[in-house]
C-alpha positions in Angstrom: -10.9 -59.2 -68.2 -14.4 -60.4 -67.2 -14.6 -60.4 -63.4 -16.1 -63.4 -61.6 -16.3 -63.7 -57.8 -18.1 -65.6 -55.0 -19.0 -63.3 -52.1 -20.8 -63.3 -48.7 -22.7 -60.0 -48.6 -23.8 -58.5 -46.3 -21.0 -59.6 -43.9 -21.8 -62.6 -41.7 -23.9 -61.9 -38.6 -25.0 -64.3 -35.9 -28.6 -63.4 -36.8 -28.0 -65.0 -40.2 -28.4 -68.4 -38.6 -31.8 -67.6 -37.2 -32.8 -65.9 -40.4 -31.9 -69.0 -42.4 -33.8 -71.3 -40.1 -36.9 -69.0 -40.1 -36.7 -68.7 -43.9 -36.9 -72.4 -44.2 -39.8 -72.6 -41.9 -41.8 -69.9 -43.7 -41.0 -71.4 -47.1 -42.2 -74.8 -46.0 -45.4 -73.3 -44.7 -46.1 -71.7 -48.1 -45.1 -75.0 -49.8 -47.9 -76.7 -47.8 -50.6 -74.6 -49.4 -52.4 -75.6 -52.5 -53.0 -73.1 -55.4 -56.7 -72.9 -54.5 -55.9 -72.1 -50.8 -53.5 -69.3 -51.8 -56.0 -67.8 -54.3 -58.8 -68.0 -51.7 -57.0 -66.8 -48.6 -54.1 -64.7 -50.0 -55.4 -63.6 -53.4 -56.5 -60.2 -52.3 -53.2 -59.5 -50.6 -51.2 -60.6 -53.7 -53.4 -58.6 -56.1 -53.1 -55.5 -54.0 -49.3 -55.8 -53.7 -48.8 -55.9 -57.5 -51.8 -53.8 -58.7 -49.8 -50.7 -59.6 -47.4 -52.7 -61.8 -44.5 -50.9 -60.4 -41.3 -52.0 -58.7 -38.4 -54.1 -60.0 -39.5 -56.4 -62.8 -39.2 -60.1 -62.2 -39.1 -62.5 -65.2 -40.8 -65.8 -64.3 -40.7 -68.5 -67.0 -43.6 -70.9 -66.3 -44.3 -74.2 -68.0 -47.2 -76.2 -66.3 -46.7 -74.4 -63.0 -50.2 -74.1 -61.7 -49.3 -75.7 -58.4 -46.1 -73.7 -57.8 -46.7 -70.3 -59.4 -49.1 -69.2 -56.7 -46.6 -70.1 -54.0 -43.9 -68.0 -55.7 -46.3 -65.1 -56.1 -47.2 -65.3 -52.4 -43.5 -65.4 -51.6 -42.8 -62.3 -53.8 -45.7 -60.5 -52.1 -44.0 -61.1 -48.7 -40.5 -59.8 -49.6 -39.4 -56.3 -48.6 -38.6 -55.2 -52.1 -41.6 -54.1 -54.3 -41.5 -56.2 -57.4 -43.4 -56.4 -60.7 -43.8 -60.1 -61.6 -44.0 -60.8 -65.3 -45.1 -64.4 -65.9 -44.2 -66.0 -69.3 -46.6 -68.8 -69.9 -44.3 -71.1 -71.9 -46.8 -73.3 -73.7 -48.5 -74.6 -70.6 -51.4 -77.0 -71.0 -52.6 -76.7 -67.4 -54.0 -73.7 -65.5 -50.8 -71.7 -65.2 -52.2 -68.8 -67.2 -55.4 -68.8 -65.1 -53.4 -68.7 -61.8 -51.4 -65.7 -63.0 -54.6 -63.9 -64.1 -56.5 -64.6 -60.9 -53.6 -63.2 -58.9 -53.4 -60.1 -60.9 -49.9 -60.2 -62.3 -48.7 -59.5 -65.9 -48.8 -62.6 -68.1 -47.6 -63.0 -71.6 -47.5 -66.2 -73.8 -44.5 -67.8 -75.5 -45.3 -71.0 -77.2 -41.8 -71.8 -78.3 -40.7 -74.4 -75.8 -37.7 -73.7 -73.6 -36.5 -71.4 -70.9 -34.4 -69.3 -73.2 -37.4 -68.4 -75.4 -39.4 -67.5 -72.3 -36.7 -65.3 -70.8 -36.1 -63.6 -74.1 -39.8 -62.9 -74.5 -39.9 -61.5 -70.9 -36.9 -59.3 -71.5 -38.3 -57.9 -74.7 -41.7 -57.2 -73.1 -40.1 -55.4 -70.2 -37.8 -53.2 -72.3 -40.7 -52.4 -74.6 -43.0 -51.4 -71.7 -40.3 -49.7 -69.7 -37.3 -48.8 -71.9 -35.4 -47.2 -69.1 -35.2 -50.5 -67.1 -31.6 -51.2 -65.9 -32.1 -54.0 -63.4 -34.2 -57.1 -63.7 -34.7 -60.0 -61.3 -35.1 -63.6 -62.5 -36.6 -66.5 -60.6 -38.0 -69.9 -61.5 -41.7 -70.6 -60.9 -41.0 -73.4 -58.5 -39.0 -71.2 -56.2 -39.9 -69.4 -53.0 -37.9 -66.3 -52.2 -37.1 -65.3 -48.7 -37.8 -61.8 -47.4 -34.4 -60.2 -48.1 -33.9 -61.9 -51.4 -34.8 -58.9 -53.7 -33.0 -56.2 -51.7 -29.8 -58.3 -51.3 -29.6 -59.2 -55.0 -30.2 -55.5 -56.0 -27.5 -54.2 -53.6 -25.0 -56.7 -55.1 -25.9 -55.6 -58.6 -24.9 -52.1 -57.6 -21.4 -53.4 -57.0 -21.0 -54.4 -60.6 -19.0 -51.8 -62.5 -20.6 -52.2 -65.8 -23.3 -54.9 -66.1 -23.8 -58.5 -65.4 -25.5 -61.2 -63.3 -25.6 -61.8 -59.6 -26.7 -65.3 -58.5 -28.2 -65.8 -55.0 -28.0 -68.6 -52.5 -30.3 -71.6 -53.1 -31.7 -74.4 -50.9 -33.9 -77.2 -51.7 -37.4 -78.2 -50.5 -40.0 -80.7 -51.6 -38.4 -84.0 -50.6 -37.3 -85.3 -47.1 -35.4 -83.0 -44.8 -32.3 -85.2 -44.9 -32.3 -85.6 -48.7 -32.9 -81.8 -49.2 -30.1 -81.1 -46.8 -27.6 -83.5 -48.5 -28.5 -82.3 -52.0 -28.2 -78.6 -51.0 -24.8 -79.1 -49.3 -23.5 -81.2 -52.2 -24.4 -78.6 -54.8 -23.5 -75.6 -52.7 -20.2 -77.2 -51.7 -19.2 -77.3 -55.4 -19.9 -73.5 -55.8 -16.9 -72.0 -53.9 -14.6 -74.9 -54.8 -15.5 -74.4 -58.5 -14.7 -70.7 -58.2 -11.5 -71.3 -56.2 -10.0 -73.7 -58.8 -11.4 -72.4 -62.0 -11.9 -68.7 -61.2 -15.5 -69.0 -62.4 -18.9 -68.6 -61.0 -21.2 -71.6 -61.0 -24.6 -70.9 -62.8 -26.6 -73.5 -60.9 -29.9 -72.2 -59.4 -32.5 -70.0 -61.1 -32.6 -67.0 -58.7 -30.6 -64.1 -60.0 -30.5 -60.5 -61.0 -29.4 -58.8 -64.2 -27.9 -55.4 -64.5 -27.9 -54.0 -68.0 -24.9 -52.0 -69.3 -25.3 -48.5 -70.6 -24.2 -49.5 -74.1 -27.0 -52.1 -74.4 -24.6 -54.9 -75.2 -26.1 -57.3 -72.7 -29.7 -56.7 -73.7 -28.7 -57.1 -77.4 -26.9 -60.4 -76.6 -29.9 -61.8 -74.7 -32.5 -60.7 -77.3 -30.5 -62.4 -80.1 -29.7 -65.6 -78.1 -30.2 -69.0 -79.8 -33.5 -70.1 -78.2 -33.2 -73.5 -79.8 -30.4 -74.5 -77.4 -31.6 -77.2 -75.1 -28.4 -78.5 -73.3 -26.5 -76.7 -70.6 -28.8 -73.6 -70.8 -27.4 -71.7 -67.7 -23.8 -72.2 -68.9 -24.8 -71.3 -72.5 -26.5 -68.1 -71.3 -23.4 -67.2 -69.3 -21.1 -67.7 -72.3 -23.3 -65.4 -74.4 -23.3 -62.7 -71.7 -19.5 -63.2 -71.0 -18.8 -62.5 -74.7 -20.8 -59.3 -74.4 -18.6 -58.2 -71.4 -20.8 -59.2 -68.4 -19.5 -59.6 -64.8 -20.6 -62.5 -62.7 -21.1 -62.8 -58.9 -22.4 -65.5 -56.6 -23.7 -64.5 -53.2 -23.5 -67.2 -50.5 -25.4 -65.2 -47.8 -28.7 -66.5 -46.7 -30.0 -63.0 -47.2 -30.0 -63.8 -51.0 -31.8 -67.1 -50.4 -34.5 -68.6 -52.6 -35.7 -72.1 -52.1 -36.1 -74.4 -55.1 -38.0 -77.7 -55.6 -35.8 -80.7 -55.1 -38.3 -83.4 -56.2 -38.1 -82.1 -59.8 -34.4 -82.9 -60.2 -34.0 -86.3 -61.8 -32.7 -88.9 -59.3 -30.2 -91.6 -60.0 -33.0 -94.2 -60.2 -35.0 -92.0 -62.5 -32.0 -91.5 -64.8 -31.4 -95.3 -64.7 -34.9 -95.9 -66.1 -33.9 -93.8 -69.1 -31.9 -96.8 -70.3 -35.0 -98.8 -70.6 -37.8 -96.3 -71.2 -36.0 -93.5 -72.9 -37.8 -90.2 -73.4 -41.2 -91.7 -72.9 -40.5 -91.9 -69.1 -38.3 -88.9 -68.7 -40.5 -86.4 -70.6 -43.5 -87.5 -68.5 -41.8 -87.5 -65.1 -39.5 -84.5 -65.6 -41.1 -82.5 -68.5 -39.2 -79.3 -67.8 -35.9 -81.1 -68.1 -36.6 -83.0 -71.3 -38.6 -80.6 -73.6 
């Protein structure tokens, strides 16, 4: 039987409250920096952090992320775990590729639109370059990880008996404090409830870690995934992995926190405009949702 569980690990400590508050403050300070400012003032630090191309590989799908990618890379440079960012430039027509190159991280191109294609290309690249890889981190380009994110996800992956996925805690930024709070509480509130009633782990949120099984079933499943799928991508990916025998875990501890942009989620008013303007509006306002 495939195991799915929601946990809080490491166990709750009073310092978690201060850690969460400080993490929000630090992430918001990074979010206030432009791509140019990060390249000018922190570029040397980021390049030095990743120059040896060692550490745990991180797959980063990126479609038109020139504004956010530099923030993510600065965030990854600040975490305790040494990582190896691999940016998959997913058909961008902005300066996403230039940002990745200027900050000295590995960058490969995948012109087939969609996150599944980008993730598959990233996995294939990593396993070709480093065949012995057993754990891989995944994060979206508009996220900002907090300092314990990598180490916490990796320690949780160690608890999986065979192989599978560990999802971390997520919180939103980019809109007003109140709306970010309400959106985060609403979505997070559904996670343990969903698990309690359906004995399943919610797939919402892009920050996660993948542990490959010894038999190679999970890698094979992901490398042969249908990249043309456009609807319900997280749940579809989970179904593919579940069929291959993966375990699933969701960590609710702030130590696994990565912040994600809230102003890129279609609002009620934006969805209402779909009735009148159809894809012309939505594909322009929310291109990563309607590609």
